[in-house]
Every structure is written in C-alpha cells, then in structure tokens.
N, C-alpha and C positions, 0 to 999 in steps of 0.2 A: 503494500502499501503507500504513497506517494502522498497522502497525506496526511502526514505523524506531528503537526504545527497546524496553525490557523493564524495566518497575518490578517492582518487590513487590509491594508495594501497590494500582498501578497510580495512582497519586496523583500520579501527575509532572503538572506544568504543560505544556500542552497548545501552548503555545508554545514549547516546548526541538522537538518535530516539528517546526514549523514549522524550524526551524532549516537543514534539510538533515542533507546527509551527506556526508562523501570520498570520491570511486573512489580504490580501496587503488592499483590500476595507476599511479592517474594521482596518489602521493603522492608515486613516487618520481620525478619528474619535475623538476625545477631551475628555479626562479622566474626565474632567469639566462638563460631562450630565449628570454623577449622583447627582451632584445638583443641579439638576430640583425634584428632590423630596427631602426634607432637613430631613436628619437624619434616613430617610428609605435606599440608598441604597450606599452600601460599596463597594468607586467608583472599583474600583481593582477587587475582587473575582467577585459581580452582572452584573458588562459588563462583566468582561472574558466572563461569562454560558452564555446571553440571544446571546455573540454571537455569541458565540459553535454553539447554538440552530439554529440561524438560517443561521448561515452557516450545516449542516444539513439538514435541510428542502429545503438548494436549492440540496442536495446532491441525489446522486444513493438510501444513507443507510440514509432516515432522525432518525434522533432517536425524545420519547415522551418525554413530559417536568419531568416525574418520573426520568427514567433509570439520565438524566442532574444533578437534587437533588438529586439521590442518589449518581452518583459518587463525587462529590462536597461534599455530606454527609462523604462519606468518606475519602477524603484526605483532608477535613479538620478536620478530627479528630484528635484528641488528643493525641490518638496512634501512627495514620501512621504521624500521624506532628514531630515528634520527633525525632521516628526510622526514618523515610523518611531523603536517595530511598533506605535503604535498609528496606526494606519490609517483610521479614521476620521476621522479631525482634519478640521476645512474643511477644503478646498481643496485635501484628497490625493487625490480624481476627479475635477481640470477636467479635463478629455481635453486643453485647446491644450500642459499643461506638460508633457505626456511624448508628443503624438504628433509620428511620423514623419516628414518629406514625405518624399516618391520619392526625390529627388535623397541624404537626408539616408540615408535608405535603402540603398540603393547604398552611398551609400559607405561605413559599416558593413555589410554584406552582405561587403564587399569585400575587409572587415582580421578579421571573423568566419574567412570563407575560408582567407585567407592564416597569419592566425594559429594554424588549423586545423592548415593543412603542416607548421609549426612543431614544434607539439607529436608530427605523429607522427612527423614525424624523429627526434622526441628519444627514443623510444618504438619505434625499428627501426621503426617500421606494425608491433609484435603488441602491439596489441590486444583480444587472444581470453585469458583469465584462469580460470583455476581457482578458482569458488565452493566455499568447505563447506556450500553451506547446501543442494544434491539428494546431496551426500554423506553429510547428518546423515540426510536420509530413509530413503537404501539402505540407514544403521546399522541407523533406530530398528526397520526393518522384518525388517533379519535377526535385530537383535535381540528378536524377539517381543514388541515389545510392539507392532503394529497386528490383528497375528493375533488370531483367522480375522476379527473382522468387526472396524470401525472404533471402540470409545467415544469417550465420555465424558472422559474420561481423556488417552485419548492421541489426541485430537488438543490435550486441555488440555498436557502436554505438548509438542508435537507444536511448538506455536506458540511456547507460550514458548521451547524450541529455533529457531530464527527468530526468538526476536524476542532473546537474546541474541549472535545470527548480527549480527543489525542492529544493534546497542547497538555494539558489538566492533568497526564502521568507526572508532568514535569515539577509541574507549583510545589514549592520550595513550602508552604502549607502543608501540604500532603494531604489534600483533600480526602482521596482516594480511599485513605483510609476510618477520616475522623468526619465522614456525611455516608448516609448513603445516599444508594447506586439511585433511588427517586430524585434525591434530589437535586447529582451533578448532572442527570435525566435533564432533568425542566429547568435549570440554570445554565444551562447548553443551550436549552430550546429558545428563549425569554430570551438568553445573548445573538444569538443567531438571527432570531426573527426581527429586531431592532436595526441590526446590519443592513438589512436584506429588506427593511421595512413591506416585514409579515403579517400582514393583518393577523390578530387572532382579539378572543373573543377577549371585550370593557370589561367584563367584572373580575373579579384576581381565580384568575383558571389554575395558578398555583396551587389551588386551597383541595382541590376536585383530586391529585393527585395525594395531600396528607405533605405539603412540603410548605412552608409559616415565610412570612416575608423576612424574617430576623437571615432566616439561613438563605434563603433567598435572595436577596444581597450582599451576604458576608461570601459567599460561592459567585459573584456575577465581580462583583468586585474583585475575587482570588484571579480566577479565569484571567480575565483583561490586562494583572501582571504580569501575567504567563509570558509574554512575548518580548517583555523586557526585560525581564529575567534570565528566559534562553542567549538574548541576544548581548545581555552582557555575561553568561558562560560559555561565550562562545569567543567572546575578543581574549576572554582572560584565559583561556586555554592558547587559543590558534595559534602559536609560535611558541608551547609547554606538552612535555611526557606527561601521558595523565599514569599518574602510578598503581603499583600491578603488583608491588608484596609490598612486602612489611619496610624491608631497609627504605623503598623510593618515599614511601609513605610518609617515615620516621624522617626522612629530608626533605620531601617534602615543607611539611610541616615546621619542620626549624627553620625555613625558608619562610 
C-alpha cells in the first residue's frame, strides 16, 4: 500500500513513506524480552525482525524466514549502512557485502524463530487485533457517503480516512493504544470529511458510534499533528544511522 501517511498538500517527501510504520500491538512489548536469551539476542535488530515476520504471517502477503533474513542482511551490511539513505552510492549493490551463506542463513533463521517464540510469549499469543479501518468504511456507508453509488468525492473521503488512520500509527501519543478503534475511525472520518468538503449529518453523529466530543477533539488534534512529527523525524534521521543494537543505542543516547 502506498498511502502509509496522509498529507494535506500531498507533498510530503516520499522518503518518509519508506521509513515504515510500527504495528500497534507490538508497541506494547517491552524491549527487555531480548534479555530472556542472554548474550544471543540483539534487542532492537532481532526483535524487530521477529515482529515483522509475525506481522507478515497474519497479512495477505506472508514472507518466508529467508526473505526476512536476506532483507536484514542487506540493510545491515556496511556499504548500505554507511551510504543510507542514498542506496545508489558506489558499492552499495555489491552482493558479496550482504550474501548469506547456507550456514549463516540457518544460524540467523534459528535465531529469528527463537526470537519469534519469545515475542509471542510476551504477547500471550494474542496476535489478533481490531483495527479501525474496516469500521471506518462501515461507518462511512452508514452515514450515506457511499450511497447509492460511490462517486469521486466519496472515494476521496475514503482514501483520506484510511490515510489518516495509517498516519496515526506514527503518533507519539500512541493513540492506537490509548483509544478504542471506534473512536479512531470516527476521528479519521471527521477530519477527512472536512478536508474533502463532504457533508455529514449536522447533528452530533459521532455519538451514534459511542464517541464523545472530548475524545473526538483530542484525536482530531493528534491526527493533525502527526504530519509535522513525521517530517521532523524524517529530517532528524536523514543523515544518521538508526541504532539496531545495544551498543549503537547507547552511543546514540550519549550523543
């Protein structure tokens, strides 16, 4: 999916899009789970790989352990890390710098599966989550936005709604953890309808979906602030390497 974020002027640097997003369910997993296997798990690197692997299992496009291992080997190779984010620098695409031999692959794969087990135990094997996306589409239909047939305007408000919901995954307020999916869906619809000038019922329609005005106002402000936060983070990390192990994280905190 291309629309991970939603920009009012649609001019947000596409490099932000490539930065990815954090699955809300895994945001509550303490990084200390890496300590359950002393000296083996590199907390940031291996837990993030395991979280991605688990997430893809539940998606429409599951990925094999080899795919995850190959991607991390590429991203962690010295030429890539030194030249990031300019991946076209000389030497970056040298396969020898990130090739995983059969022996190395089986070692990394074993650690990936072992870390997956630790993450699942930390989650109590509760990996199914309720997201606001399908609720938002149902609410739009209930509000008559799609009736009788979808128009260009209704498609626009639907796209903006989904865009705001995806952007909210970046929210520093962690609104996916602090608020119910129903409230997130209503806030995204409210904001998208005002931006696309789609008329909704004049009464307080959000109360029908069990959302009060106070929560709605807070979430609208939080969603509006996400774009600025993503821009700042993008500029902050543009010429810096993201720490992927404890030593790099400690060095980053000292700097």
